[in-house]
C-alpha positions in Angstrom: 125.6 101.8 94.8 125.2 102.1 98.8 126.7 99.1 100.3 127.5 97.2 103.4 130.9 98.3 104.7 133.4 95.5 106.2 136.3 97.8 107.5 136.4 98.4 111.2 137.3 102.2 111.0 133.7 102.5 108.9 131.3 100.9 111.4 128.0 101.0 110.6 126.3 103.7 113.2 124.8 100.7 115.2 127.5 98.5 115.5 128.5 99.0 119.6 132.4 98.3 120.3 133.3 96.6 122.7 134.6 98.0 126.1 138.5 97.2 125.7 140.7 96.0 123.0 141.5 93.2 125.4 137.5 91.8 125.4 138.3 92.0 121.7 140.5 90.2 121.1 140.0 87.6 123.6 136.1 87.8 122.4 136.4 85.1 119.4 138.7 82.8 121.0 135.9 82.6 123.7 133.1 82.0 121.4 135.1 79.6 119.8 136.1 77.2 123.1 132.1 77.7 123.8 131.0 76.7 120.1 133.5 73.7 120.0 131.8 72.5 123.4 128.1 73.1 122.5 128.8 70.4 119.8 130.8 68.2 122.0 129.8 65.1 123.4 132.1 65.2 126.1 130.3 65.0 129.7 134.0 65.6 131.6 134.9 68.7 129.9 134.7 72.3 131.5 130.8 71.8 132.4 129.4 73.9 129.4 127.3 71.4 128.1 125.3 70.7 131.7 125.2 74.9 132.3 123.6 74.8 128.4 121.0 71.7 129.5 119.7 72.7 132.7 121.8 75.8 134.5 122.4 79.3 133.5 124.9 80.1 130.6 128.4 81.3 130.7 128.5 84.9 132.0 125.9 85.2 133.3 126.7 85.6 137.4 129.9 87.0 136.9 129.1 90.1 134.5 125.4 90.6 135.4 127.0 92.8 138.2 129.8 94.7 136.3 126.8 96.2 133.5 124.4 98.5 135.4 123.4 99.8 132.1 120.9 97.1 130.6 120.5 99.6 127.3 122.7 97.3 125.4 122.6 95.5 122.6 125.2 93.0 123.5 125.1 89.8 125.9 126.6 90.0 129.0 130.0 89.4 128.5 129.7 92.9 126.5 130.9 90.8 123.0 128.6 88.8 121.1 125.4 91.2 120.1 121.8 89.7 120.5 120.5 89.3 116.6 117.1 87.7 118.0 114.9 87.8 120.9 112.4 85.6 122.3 109.9 86.4 125.1 108.0 84.0 127.2 105.4 83.3 130.4 106.0 80.1 132.3 102.6 79.5 133.0 103.4 75.7 134.3 102.6 74.5 131.3 104.3 71.2 130.8 103.7 71.3 126.8 104.8 74.6 126.3 108.1 73.6 128.7 108.9 70.4 126.7 108.5 72.7 123.7 110.7 75.0 124.1 113.3 72.8 125.3 113.6 71.0 122.6 113.2 74.0 120.5 115.6 75.5 121.7 118.5 72.2 122.0 117.7 72.6 118.0 118.7 76.0 117.8 121.8 75.3 119.9 122.3 72.3 117.4 122.0 74.5 114.4 124.9 76.8 116.2 123.2 79.4 117.5 124.2 81.0 121.1 121.9 81.6 124.1 121.5 83.5 126.8 118.5 83.9 128.8 116.8 86.8 131.1 115.6 85.5 134.2 111.5 86.7 134.9 113.5 88.1 138.2 115.0 90.8 136.3 112.5 92.1 134.1 109.7 94.9 135.1 106.6 92.5 135.3 108.1 89.6 137.2 106.6 87.2 134.6 108.3 87.4 131.6 111.4 85.8 130.6 113.7 86.9 127.6 115.6 84.5 125.5 119.1 86.5 123.5 119.9 84.8 120.6 123.3 85.1 118.9 124.1 84.1 115.7 128.3 83.4 115.9 130.9 83.5 112.5 130.1 80.3 111.3 126.8 80.2 111.6 126.1 83.6 109.5 128.7 82.8 107.0 127.1 78.8 106.6 123.5 80.4 106.0 125.1 83.7 103.8 126.3 81.3 101.6 123.0 79.3 101.5 121.0 82.8 100.9 123.6 83.8 98.4 123.5 87.3 100.5 125.5 89.5 98.7 128.8 91.0 100.7 132.1 93.7 99.2 135.0 92.4 98.2 136.3 95.2 96.5 136.1 98.9 96.5 133.8 100.4 94.1 136.0 102.7 91.0 132.7 103.6 89.2 132.0 107.3 89.3 128.5 108.4 89.9 127.3 111.6 87.8 126.4 114.4 90.0 123.2 115.6 90.7 122.1 118.1 88.7 119.9 120.4 91.0 120.2 124.1 92.2 122.0 124.6 95.7 120.4 127.6 96.6 116.6 126.1 95.8 117.4 122.5 97.3 119.5 123.1 100.5 116.5 123.4 102.4 115.2 120.7 101.6 118.5 118.6 102.1 120.2 116.1 104.6 123.5 116.1 105.5 125.8 113.5 103.8 126.5 111.2 106.8 122.8 110.6 106.7 121.7 110.8 103.5 124.4 108.3 102.2 125.5 106.3 105.2 127.5 103.5 103.7 130.2 103.6 101.2 130.4 102.3 97.7 131.2 98.6 97.0 131.4 96.0 94.3 129.2 93.2 96.0 129.2 89.2 95.0 126.9 85.9 96.4 128.6 85.0 99.7 130.6 81.7 98.8 132.3 80.5 102.2 134.8 78.3 100.3 136.2 81.7 99.0 136.7 83.9 102.2 139.8 85.4 101.1 137.6 86.7 98.5 135.6 89.3 100.2 136.8 92.2 102.0 136.4 90.4 105.6 138.3 92.6 107.8 136.3 92.5 111.1 134.5 89.3 111.0 131.6 90.6 114.2 131.2 94.1 111.8 131.1 92.3 108.5 127.3 91.2 108.3 125.3 94.2 109.2 122.4 93.8 111.9 119.7 93.7 109.6 121.7 90.7 107.6 122.1 88.9 110.7 118.4 89.5 111.9 117.1 88.0 108.7 119.7 85.1 108.6 118.3 84.0 112.5 114.7 84.8 111.3 115.3 82.4 108.8 116.7 80.1 110.7 114.0 80.2 113.4 111.0 79.5 110.9 112.8 76.2 110.2 114.1 74.3 113.2 111.3 72.0 114.5 110.4 71.8 118.1 110.0 67.6 117.9 112.2 65.3 120.1 114.9 63.2 118.2 114.5 60.7 116.4 110.4 61.7 116.9 109.3 63.4 113.4 106.3 65.7 112.8 106.5 67.6 110.3 103.3 69.8 111.4 106.0 71.3 114.9 108.2 73.3 112.8 109.0 76.7 113.4 108.9 80.1 115.4 105.3 81.0 113.5 103.9 77.8 115.2 105.1 78.6 118.1 104.0 81.9 118.5 100.2 80.5 117.7 100.2 78.2 120.2 101.2 80.2 123.1 104.8 79.0 123.8 106.5 81.9 123.1 104.8 85.4 123.3 107.2 87.6 120.9 109.9 87.2 118.3 111.7 90.6 117.2 115.5 91.9 116.6 116.4 94.9 119.0 116.3 98.5 118.1 119.5 100.0 118.6 119.0 102.5 120.7 116.7 104.6 122.3 115.1 107.0 119.6 114.2 110.3 122.1 117.8 111.1 122.7 121.9 110.4 122.1 123.4 108.6 123.7 125.9 109.3 126.5 128.5 107.1 125.6 130.0 107.1 122.3 129.7 103.9 122.0 126.0 103.3 120.6 125.6 105.7 117.8 122.1 105.4 117.4 121.0 105.3 113.4 117.1 105.1 115.5 118.0 108.7 117.0 118.8 109.3 113.2 115.8 108.6 111.4 113.8 110.1 114.3 115.6 113.3 114.0 116.2 113.8 110.7 112.8 111.9 109.0 110.3 110.9 111.9 109.5 114.4 113.0 106.3 116.1 111.2 108.4 119.3 111.4 111.0 117.6 109.1 107.9 117.6 106.5 109.6 119.6 103.7 112.8 117.7 103.9 113.8 114.4 101.6 113.7 111.4 103.3 117.1 109.7 104.2 116.6 106.7 101.7 119.6 104.4 102.0 119.3 105.0 105.6 115.8 103.1 106.5 116.9 100.5 103.4 120.3 99.8 105.8 118.2 99.6 109.3 114.4 98.4 107.8 115.5 96.3 105.2 115.1 97.0 101.2 111.4 96.0 101.0 110.7 99.2 103.7 112.7 101.1 101.8 110.9 100.6 98.6 108.3 101.3 99.8 108.8 104.9 101.3 110.5 105.5 98.0 108.1 105.0 96.5 105.3 106.7 98.2 108.0 109.5 98.1 108.4 109.5 94.9 103.8 109.5 94.4 104.1 112.6 96.6 106.4 114.4 94.5 104.4 113.6 91.4 100.8 114.6 93.0 102.6 118.1 94.0 102.0 118.9 89.4 98.9 116.9 89.9 97.9 119.1 93.0 98.9 122.3 91.1 96.8 121.6 88.3 93.9 120.7 89.8 93.6 124.4 91.7 93.9 126.0 88.3 91.4 124.4 87.1 89.0 125.1 90.4 90.3 129.1 90.3 89.2 128.5 86.9 86.0 127.6 87.3 85.3 130.1 90.8 86.7 133.1 87.8 84.3 132.3 85.5 81.4 132.5 87.9 79.8 135.3 86.9 80.1 134.2 83.6 78.2 131.1 83.8 74.6 132.1 81.6 73.0 128.4 82.6 73.4 129.7 86.3 71.8 132.9 85.8 68.7 132.2 83.4 67.9 129.4 86.2 68.4 132.2 89.5 66.6 134.6 86.9 62.9 135.2 88.5 61.1 136.2 85.2 63.4 132.6 83.5 63.1 129.7 86.1 61.0 131.6 88.4 58.4 130.9 85.9 58.9 127.3 85.2 57.6 125.0 87.1 58.8 121.9 87.5 57.4 118.1 88.0 57.3 115.9 91.0 60.4 114.3 91.6 58.9 111.5 93.9 55.7 110.3 93.8 53.5 111.9 96.3 55.4 113.3 98.6 57.3 115.8 96.4 55.4 118.9 94.8 55.3 120.8 92.1 58.5 122.7 92.0 60.6 126.1 90.7 63.1 125.7 88.7 64.8 128.7 90.4 65.3 127.5 93.6 68.1 125.4 92.4 69.9 128.4 92.2 72.4 127.5 94.6 73.3 124.2 93.2 73.6 125.4 89.9 76.3 128.1 90.5 77.9 125.2 93.1 78.1 122.7 90.0 79.8 125.0 87.8 82.6 125.3 90.4 83.8 121.4 88.7 82.1 121.3 85.4 83.6 123.7 83.2 85.6 123.3 80.5 88.5 123.7 82.6 87.5 120.2 83.4 87.6 118.7 80.2 91.0 119.5 79.9 92.1 118.2 83.7 90.6 114.8 82.5 93.3 115.0 79.9 96.4 116.0 81.6 95.2 113.9 84.3 95.8 110.5 81.6 99.2 112.0 81.0 100.0 112.5 84.3 99.6 109.1 84.9 101.8 107.5 82.6 104.4 110.1 83.7 104.3 109.0 87.2 104.3 105.1 86.1 107.0 105.7 83.8 109.2 108.0 86.0 108.7 105.9 88.7 110.3 102.8 87.0 113.3 105.0 86.3 113.7 105.9 90.0 113.4 102.0 90.7 115.7 101.0 88.3 117.9 103.3 90.0 117.3 102.1 93.7 117.6 98.5 92.4 121.1 99.0 90.9 122.7 101.6 94.1 120.5 98.7 96.3 122.0 95.7 94.7 119.1 94.4 94.1 119.4 93.6 89.9 119.6 89.6 90.2 117.8 89.6 93.3 114.1 88.3 92.3 115.5 84.7 90.8 117.0 84.2 94.2 113.7 85.3 96.2 111.8 83.1 94.1 114.3 80.0 94.6 115.2 80.6 97.9 112.1 82.4 100.7 109.9 79.2 100.1 107.6 79.4 103.0 108.0 77.3 105.8 103.9 76.0 106.1 104.4 75.5 102.1 107.5 73.3 103.3 105.6 71.7 106.3 101.9 71.2 105.1 103.0 69.2 101.3 104.2 66.1 102.4 104.3 65.5 98.3 108.2 65.5 96.7 109.2 65.6 93.2 112.2 66.2 91.5 113.5 69.8 90.0 113.7 69.9 86.6 116.1 72.5 87.2 118.0 72.0 90.1 116.9 67.8 89.7 116.7 68.2 94.0 113.6 66.7 96.3 111.3 69.5 96.6 107.7 69.8 98.2 104.8 70.5 96.1 101.1 70.6 95.9 99.2 67.9 93.8 96.9 69.3 91.7 93.7 68.1 92.7 94.1 69.5 96.1 95.7 73.0 94.6 92.1 73.2 92.1 89.4 72.4 95.2 91.6 74.9 97.2 91.2 77.1 94.5 87.7 77.1 93.9 86.7 77.3 97.5 88.9 80.5 97.5 87.2 82.1 94.6 83.7 81.1 95.5 84.6 82.7 99.1 85.6 86.3 97.2 82.6 85.8 95.1 80.7 86.0 98.0 81.9 88.5 99.6 81.6 90.6 96.4 78.1 89.7 96.4 77.7 91.0 100.0 78.9 94.3 99.2 76.9 94.5 95.9 74.2 93.2 97.8 74.9 96.6 100.5 75.2 98.9 97.7 71.9 97.8 96.8 70.5 98.3 100.0 72.0 101.9 100.4 70.0 102.7 97.0 66.9 101.4 98.3 67.8 103.8 101.2 67.8 106.7 99.0 65.2 106.0 96.8 62.9 105.7 100.4 64.1 108.6 102.6 64.2 110.3 99.1 60.6 111.7 99.7 61.1 112.1 103.4 63.5 114.8 102.8 61.1 116.4 100.0 58.0 116.6 102.4 60.8 118.2 105.3 62.5 120.9 103.3 59.5 123.1 102.4 59.7 124.3 98.7 60.1 128.4 97.8 56.5 128.3 96.4 54.8 127.7 100.4 57.9 130.5 101.6 60.9 128.4 101.9 63.3 128.3 105.0 66.5 130.2 104.6 68.5 125.8 104.8 66.2 125.2 101.8 68.2 127.5 99.5 71.2 125.4 100.2 70.5 121.6 101.4 68.3 120.8 98.9 66.3 117.2 99.0 68.9 115.6 96.9 71.7 116.8 98.6 70.8 115.9 102.2 69.5 112.7 100.6 73.2 112.1 98.5 75.0 113.6 101.9 73.3 110.8 104.3 73.5 108.0 102.2 77.4 108.3 101.3 77.8 108.1 105.5 76.0 105.3 105.9 77.7 103.8 102.8 80.8 104.8 104.3 80.1 103.1 108.0 79.5 100.0 105.8 82.6 99.9 103.8 84.6 100.3 107.3 82.7 97.2 108.5 83.0 95.0 105.4 86.5 96.2 105.6 86.7 94.9 109.0 85.7 91.7 108.2 87.2 90.7 104.8 90.9 91.3 105.9 90.6 88.8 108.4 89.0 86.4 105.8 91.7 87.3 102.8 94.3 86.4 105.2 92.5 83.0 106.3 91.9 81.5 102.4 95.4 83.0 101.5 97.0 80.7 103.8 94.7 78.0 103.1 96.1 78.1 99.3 99.2 77.6 100.7 101.2 79.8 98.3 104.6 78.4 98.2 107.2 81.6 98.3 106.1 84.9 100.5 106.2 86.7 97.1 103.6 84.5 96.3 101.6 84.5 99.1 101.9 88.6 98.8 100.8 89.0 95.5 97.2 86.8 95.9 96.8 88.2 99.5 97.3 91.6 97.2 94.5 90.5 94.3 92.5 89.2 96.9 92.0 92.7 98.9 92.5 94.8 96.0 89.1 93.4 94.2 87.0 93.5 97.5 88.5 96.9 98.3 87.9 98.2 94.6 84.4 97.1 94.7 83.8 98.2 98.4 85.2 101.9 97.9 84.1 102.7 94.2 80.8 101.2 93.8 78.7 103.9 95.1 81.0 106.5 92.7 80.0 104.3 89.8 76.2 104.2 91.0 76.1 107.8 90.7 78.0 108.9 87.9 76.6 106.1 85.8 73.3 105.2 86.5 72.0 107.3 88.6 69.5 109.7 86.7 69.9 107.4 83.5 67.0 105.2 83.8 64.3 107.5 85.0 61.9 107.7 82.3 59.0 110.7 81.5 56.4 111.8 84.2 54.1 109.2 82.2 56.3 106.3 82.3 58.2 106.6 85.4 60.6 103.4 85.7 60.9 101.5 89.5 63.5 99.7 90.9 62.3 96.1 91.4 59.4 96.7 89.5 56.2 99.2 89.7 55.3 97.1 92.7 57.7 98.6 94.8 57.0 101.9 94.8 60.9 103.2 94.7 61.0 105.3 91.9 64.8 105.4 90.1 66.2 108.4 91.5 66.8 111.5 89.3 70.1 113.8 89.9 70.1 117.0 91.9 68.7 120.0 89.3 72.7 121.1 89.8 73.7 117.6 87.9 74.7 114.3 88.7 78.4 115.4 88.7 78.4 117.4 91.7 76.6 114.9 93.3 79.3 112.6 92.3 81.6 114.9 93.7 80.3 114.7 97.2 79.9 111.5 96.9 84.4 111.4 96.3 84.5 113.6 98.9 82.9 111.8 102.1 84.3 108.8 101.1 88.0 109.6 100.2 88.4 112.5 102.9 86.7 110.2 106.1 88.8 107.1 104.7 92.1 109.3 105.2 91.0 111.0 108.5 90.1 107.5 109.7 93.0 106.0 108.6 95.1 108.5 110.2 93.4 108.2 113.3 94.1 104.7 113.2 97.6 104.6 112.3 98.8 107.4 115.3 96.5 106.8 117.8 95.9 103.4 118.2 99.5 102.3 118.7 100.5 105.3 120.9 97.3 104.4 123.1 98.2 100.6 122.9 101.7 101.4 123.8 101.4 103.6 126.5 98.9 101.3 128.0 101.6 98.3 127.5 104.2 100.3 129.1 102.8 102.7 131.5 103.8 100.4 134.4 107.5 100.6 133.5 108.5 104.3 132.9 108.9 104.7 136.3 112.3 102.8 136.2 115.5 104.7 135.7 116.3 104.4 131.9 119.9 101.8 132.5 117.6 99.3 134.1 115.2 99.4 131.6 116.5 96.9 129.4 116.7 97.3 125.3 114.6 94.1 125.0 111.9 95.3 127.8 111.8 98.8 125.7 111.1 96.7 122.5 108.9 94.0 123.7 105.7 96.6 125.0 106.0 98.1 121.3 103.8 97.4 118.7 104.3 93.5 116.4 105.0 95.1 112.8 103.8 91.9 111.0 105.4 90.4 107.6 102.1 91.3 105.1 102.2 95.1 107.6 103.5 96.7 104.2 100.7 95.1 102.7 97.5 97.8 104.2 99.9 100.8 103.6 100.2 100.2 99.9 96.3 99.5 99.8 95.9 102.6 101.6 97.6 104.3 99.0 96.7 102.5 95.9 93.0 102.9 96.8 94.1 106.9 97.1 95.7 106.7 93.9 92.2 104.9 92.2 90.1 108.2 93.6 92.3 110.7 92.1 92.5 109.1 89.1 89.1 107.1 88.5 87.1 110.3 89.5 88.9 113.1 89.3 87.1 114.9 86.3 84.6 115.4 89.1 86.3 116.6 91.6 89.7 118.2 90.6 90.6 119.7 94.3 91.2 115.6 94.7 94.9 115.5 93.9 95.3 118.7 96.8 93.8 116.4 99.3 96.1 113.3 98.5 98.6 115.5 98.3 98.5 116.9 101.7 97.5 113.7 103.1 100.3 111.7 101.9 103.2 114.3 103.5 101.2 113.5 106.8 101.0 110.1 105.8 104.9 109.9 105.4 106.0 111.3 108.9 103.1 108.9 110.8 104.9 106.1 109.2 108.1 107.2 109.5 107.2 108.0 113.0 105.0 104.5 113.7 108.3 102.8 112.5 110.5 104.8 114.3 109.1 105.0 117.8 105.9 102.3 118.2 106.9 99.2 116.3 109.1 96.8 117.0 112.0 96.5 114.5 111.2 94.0 111.5 112.9 91.4 110.6 114.9 93.2 107.4 113.8 91.2 104.4 114.9 91.8 100.4 112.5 93.5 97.4 113.2 94.8 94.4 110.3 96.6 93.5 106.5 97.2 94.5 105.4 93.8 93.3 101.8 93.3 92.0 101.1 97.0 92.8 102.9 98.2 89.7 100.6 95.6 87.7 97.7 97.1 89.9 98.5 100.6 89.4 98.8 100.4 85.7 95.7 98.5 85.2 93.8 101.8 87.6 95.6 104.2 84.9 94.1 102.6 81.7 90.9 102.1 83.5 90.8 105.6 84.9 90.9 107.1 80.9 87.7 105.3 80.0 85.8 106.3 82.9 87.3 109.9 82.8 85.8 110.1 79.5 82.5 108.9 80.2 82.2 111.2 82.9 82.4 114.1 81.0 79.9 112.6 78.6 77.6 111.4 80.0 77.5 112.6 84.5 78.6 115.9 83.5 76.3 118.4 81.2 79.3 120.0 78.9 78.2 117.7 75.6 74.6 118.9 75.3 75.8 122.2 76.4 78.8 122.0 73.6 75.7 120.4 70.9 73.5 123.6 71.9 76.1 126.3 71.4 77.2 124.8 68.2 74.1 123.5 66.7 71.0 124.9 68.1 71.8 128.3 69.2 70.8 130.7 67.4 73.2 133.8 68.4 76.2 131.7 69.1 75.3 132.0 72.8 74.6 130.1 75.5 71.4 132.6 75.6 67.6 130.0 75.8 69.8 127.0 76.6 68.2 126.2 80.0 64.7 126.7 78.0 65.8 124.0 75.5 67.2 121.6 77.7 63.7 120.9 79.3 60.3 119.1 78.0 56.8 119.7 78.5 54.7 117.2 80.1 51.0 118.1 80.4 49.7 117.8 84.1 46.6 116.1 83.4 48.1 113.2 81.7 50.1 112.5 85.2 48.8 109.3 86.8 47.2 109.8 89.9 49.9 107.8 91.8 52.4 109.9 90.4 50.4 113.6 91.6 51.5 114.9 94.9 49.2 114.6 98.1 48.9 118.1 98.9 46.2 119.6 96.2 46.9 121.4 93.1 45.4 125.1 92.6 47.0 126.4 89.8 46.9 127.9 86.5 49.6 126.5 84.9 48.5 123.1 83.0 52.3 121.9 81.9 55.1 121.4 83.8 58.9 120.6 82.8 61.4 117.7 83.3 65.0 117.6 82.3 65.4 115.2 79.0 65.1 115.6 75.0 61.3 114.3 74.1 58.4 115.9 72.2 56.3 118.4 74.0 52.5 117.1 74.2 50.1 117.6 70.9 53.2 116.7 69.1 52.2 113.2 66.5 55.6 111.7 67.9 55.0 113.4 71.8 57.2 112.0 74.6 59.9 110.3 72.5 63.2 111.5 72.1 63.5 114.5 69.7 66.7 114.8 66.8 68.6 116.6 69.7 68.7 113.8 72.0 70.2 111.3 69.2 72.7 114.2 68.3 73.6 114.6 71.9 74.2 111.2 72.2 76.1 110.6 69.0 78.4 113.5 70.1 79.0 111.8 73.4 80.0 108.9 71.6 82.1 110.5 69.3 83.6 112.6 72.5 84.4 109.5 73.9 86.2 107.8 71.1 88.1 110.7 70.2 89.3 111.4 74.2 90.5 108.1 74.7 92.3 107.3 71.5 93.9 110.9 72.1 95.1 110.3 76.0 96.1 106.4 74.8 98.0 107.1 71.7 99.7 109.9 74.2 100.4 107.4 77.0 101.6 104.9 74.8 104.0 107.3 73.0 105.5 108.8 76.6 105.9 105.0 77.5 107.7 104.4 74.7 109.8 107.1 74.4 111.0 107.5 78.1 112.8 104.1 78.5 112.3 102.1 82.2 115.9 102.2 82.8 118.1 105.1 82.4 120.9 104.5 80.1 123.6 105.6 82.6 121.9 102.9 85.0 122.3 100.2 81.9 126.4 101.4 81.2 127.1 100.9 85.2 125.2 97.5 85.3 127.2 96.3 82.6 130.6 97.2 83.4 130.2 96.3 87.4 129.1 92.9 86.1 132.5 92.9 83.3 134.8 93.8 86.1 133.2 91.2 88.7 134.0 88.8 86.2 137.5 90.0 85.3 137.9 90.1 89.8 136.6 86.8 90.0 139.3 85.3 86.9 142.1 86.9 88.8 141.2 85.5 91.9 140.7 82.1 90.8 143.7 82.1 88.9 145.7 83.4 92.0 144.0 80.4 94.1 145.4 78.0 91.2 148.6 79.1 91.5 148.6 79.1 95.5 147.7 75.7 95.0 149.5 74.5 92.2 152.9 76.2 94.3 151.9 74.2 97.2 151.5 70.8 94.8 154.8 71.4 94.3 156.8 72.1 96.7 155.1 68.9 98.8 156.0 66.9 95.9 158.6 64.9 97.2 156.7 63.8 100.3 155.2 60.2 101.4 151.4 60.0 100.5 150.4 60.2 103.8 152.8 63.1 104.7 150.4 65.0 102.1 147.3 64.2 102.7 147.4 66.7 106.0 149.0 69.7 103.8 145.6 69.3 101.1 143.1 69.2 104.3 145.1 72.5 105.8 144.7 74.4 102.9 141.4 73.9 101.8 140.5 74.4 105.6 142.0 77.3 105.5 140.6 78.8 101.9 137.4 77.7 103.7 
């Protein structure tokens, strides 16, 4: 368990000590007096109230000249830490001024201390900065309310030694003070009435900055900005003030600069350490300092990077296996009998194929597809079946091992009992504001806001209708792309000349099918990006309209909506190519048409090399395009925006460019910022699992992308974004169930791809049932049916005159030849192949699912040593708490015995004194 320390001698890296011991000694007394005067109604005091209401705050004029270096995280007195910063531009709007006045007055009533930086001191001479400090009393009160766990005793738990080979792992390891920046402690939810139970050696450093900014944000989100006596529930919280322009930004501060270490020893920057050991791309081979990430950014962001790192590690094994399967396909290149027959001038060159479209497409020779048949063999071979089965098992191992890794992090980061607290305590301010109805909670017996069933149903119905509309819009766009494919195929066929008419060199490599597939995939990718842009805004709007109760519920609902949309948006084109294209074509005498015969859009046939190569093309374009575009967005856009925002201020000396101004020009990281990071990775996870049978190198692309993704995300968090408000999360939330669903679906899709998209099953049926010499010789001739050219309808014949002695053409199907009593109906071999395909699907699914469930049962979700530590820690906590209560009772009884002879009037102050000391 890596937990925060309350010891002064083991201060966290971002805690800045005061300039002298005298400041440390006098600081708390000054703060106490200042706090008392803030709450005092006596106008004849020392004038602090008057200063807070209209004039500058204490230490505004005297100490600012004594601190030339403004790159600090403290107030002007050098003692009080800046826990949050609000910025605004005074545009002479009286309504905004009134809101700020009431809001800041209410903040002071909550006990927060404020200090304003005048606009004349900012680089643009327009922006005011309101610095907020939470004193001990406020922190202690809200730590009690939020049940924040804090240390109460040194941990005596022995952690098992890491099992690793030093000489192998040494290049990948980081220094121990970076990997483990905190000491182990037993923790317990903070109780303001048991102050002496906790290890409070220094109140200023007891709560780390991440906890402090979390508490302050909790207050900011719930403090109203209406006048006293006039209540308007809508006028509450910093979020509304940001939306209506009263404030321009609200953020906690980074501790120090990231690009170089501070000269003075007072600022040991955790941000600098994160940049040096984590965010630089040259550290791509190093382990991630997860404990330092968690300590600086909070558990929620720490869990994300832990998951992303673990996913990338597991991708390495899938990538290695994918390379092996691809290498097998390349090495068996010369033993591909089917391609040899296609390329043979005496076999493929003598087979005349029927036109692939009406009017524009000519008859063509089979050997014109020589290159695409070799190309298809790279991915459509015996190794692909093994790889599809391997990936089904890999997915299970990944998810099960992640559960174990997650359970270990929950224990080490003290999140084991967090979920229930979050569900009950982290109610969204928007829910509290908009839900005016109240009812008693059956568990807590307290009145709480709720949303009536009628309103909830109406909102859900509207939300569901909106989601269905947008998904229908995607389907309509996909149908439009299919219509495009059908319409332009004939144009490409007329442009790319046939070998019989002295084909150009490029025509050997670019077939009409390939040209159509590539252009349609590119158009589909552009449509995907456009629809994503609009739907993101729609999804957030309808989720806000539903008014979820908790932040967790809000994120889960948004996650489901966005994933459903993205799933259809990204994968629908791949599903079309894999399972629909070339399956409903018909035959020369009776072709099938999209939307009926009147449209003249004949259903598309697969590439002569097979549908699998087209699925590979579609997958590579969409997956690689998404990754390239995503990296451009994530890396270049924040850099350009921040450069534009800060271009006027970098000429100032560093000691005049204040810490809050440096952070103000950075991009804001929203509360749902991690949602987009997870969504990007889960969509990628779908690509490498759902359709991996068509492209074994997909895990390799994902691996290289994720290595870059980790460092790009780390660089963004460290250098381009303001410091996020720390928040807790014990797991990856709804994404876990989505990953499980995708893993199950991937087994089904890969089985169907191998059965219906690949030519593997027809080849195996021919080899073992129809081959005369137990070889693949003659397979090509066997897989092509014959049709009488004279029976082709005039509407299907090429426009150009056809003069050839050949009376028949061939097409891909298993049908009886002309002249047979059952001509042009399916042969018995067709039904044998169909039965073999269904049997393969059933066998593969059952084998993989049995192995998956066995592995899931075999691997426990929580490691046994973690279970034992959790049980022992709970036992020790109860023991220590019992001893504390017994000792406290003894002290109270002793005090009662000593004061027994006194009168009741003298006893009352003593009891009050004891209680106040304990509180």
